[in-house]
C-alpha positions as CSV (number, residue, x, y, z in Angstrom):
1,X,52.6,88.9,223.0
2,X,50.9,90.9,220.2
3,X,49.4,88.9,217.4
4,X,47.7,90.8,214.6
5,X,44.3,89.6,213.6
6,X,44.2,87.3,216.5
7,X,40.8,85.7,215.9
8,X,41.6,85.1,212.3
9,X,45.3,84.2,212.7
10,X,45.8,80.7,213.8
11,X,49.3,79.4,214.5
12,X,49.3,75.6,214.3
13,X,50.4,74.2,217.6
14,X,52.5,71.0,217.6
15,X,50.4,68.1,218.4
16,X,51.4,66.4,221.6
17,X,51.4,63.0,219.9
18,X,53.6,64.2,217.0
19,X,55.9,65.9,219.4
20,X,56.1,62.7,221.4
21,X,56.9,60.7,218.3
22,X,59.6,63.2,217.3
23,X,61.1,63.0,220.8
24,X,61.0,59.2,220.6
25,X,62.8,59.2,217.3
26,X,65.4,61.6,218.6
27,X,65.8,59.4,221.7
28,X,66.3,56.3,219.5
29,X,68.8,58.2,217.3
30,X,70.7,59.3,220.4
31,X,70.6,55.7,221.8
32,X,72.1,54.5,218.5
33,X,74.8,57.1,218.7
34,X,75.6,56.1,222.3
35,X,75.8,52.4,221.2
36,X,78.2,53.4,218.4
37,X,80.4,55.4,220.7
38,X,80.4,52.6,223.3
39,X,81.6,50.2,220.6
40,X,84.3,52.6,219.6
41,X,85.3,53.1,223.3
42,X,85.5,49.3,223.8
43,X,87.6,49.0,220.7
44,X,89.9,51.8,221.8
45,X,90.2,50.3,225.3
46,X,91.1,46.9,223.8
47,X,93.7,48.5,221.6
48,X,95.2,50.4,224.5
49,X,95.4,47.1,226.6
50,X,97.1,45.4,223.7
51,X,99.6,48.3,223.3
52,X,100.4,48.2,227.0
53,X,100.9,44.4,226.8
54,X,103.1,44.9,223.7
55,X,105.1,47.6,225.5
56,X,105.7,45.3,228.5
57,X,106.7,42.4,226.2
58,X,109.1,44.7,224.3
59,X,110.5,46.1,227.6
60,X,111.2,42.5,228.7
61,X,112.8,41.7,225.3
62,X,114.9,44.8,225.5
63,X,116.1,43.9,229.0
64,X,117.0,40.4,227.8
65,X,118.9,41.8,224.8
66,X,120.7,44.2,227.2
67,X,121.8,41.3,229.4
68,X,122.9,39.3,226.4
69,X,125.0,42.3,225.2
70,X,126.6,42.7,228.6
71,X,127.4,39.0,228.7
72,X,129.0,39.2,225.2
73,X,130.9,42.3,226.2
74,X,132.3,40.4,229.3
75,X,133.2,37.4,227.1
76,X,135.0,39.7,224.7
77,X,136.9,41.4,227.5
78,X,137.9,37.9,228.9
79,X,139.0,36.8,225.4
80,X,141.1,40.1,225.0
81,X,142.7,39.6,228.4
82,X,143.6,36.0,227.5
83,X,145.0,37.1,224.1
84,X,147.1,39.8,225.9
85,X,148.4,37.2,228.3
86,X,149.3,34.8,225.5
87,X,151.0,37.6,223.6
88,X,153.1,38.4,226.7
89,X,154.0,34.7,227.0
90,X,155.0,34.6,223.4
91,X,157.1,37.7,223.8
92,X,158.9,36.2,226.8
93,X,159.3,32.9,225.0
94,X,160.8,34.7,222.0
95,X,163.2,36.6,224.2
96,X,164.2,33.4,226.0
97,X,164.8,31.7,222.7
98,X,167.0,34.5,221.5
99,X,169.1,34.3,224.7
100,X,169.5,30.6,224.3
101,X,170.6,31.1,220.6
102,X,173.1,33.7,221.7
103,X,174.8,31.4,224.2
């Protein structure tokens, strides 16, 4: 490497101690960043676990509501069948009553 006026030109070299202190500060800064990121990761993992738990609970509730809806639908169908049977009995009774009145 060519340096003009080499004997008179002096480039200050970083001092090993100063460079070591700088590296130590950088290491501490990076360690702090790692700690912050670890805390964020832990928080995100906890939130993810809570969401999975909520999802499972909601799925259970949805299944329960679905079963309740099916039960209510069956009860409705049974009631409609009973009403239809009663209407038929009333119709027969009405026809029978008319026949008796005619005689």
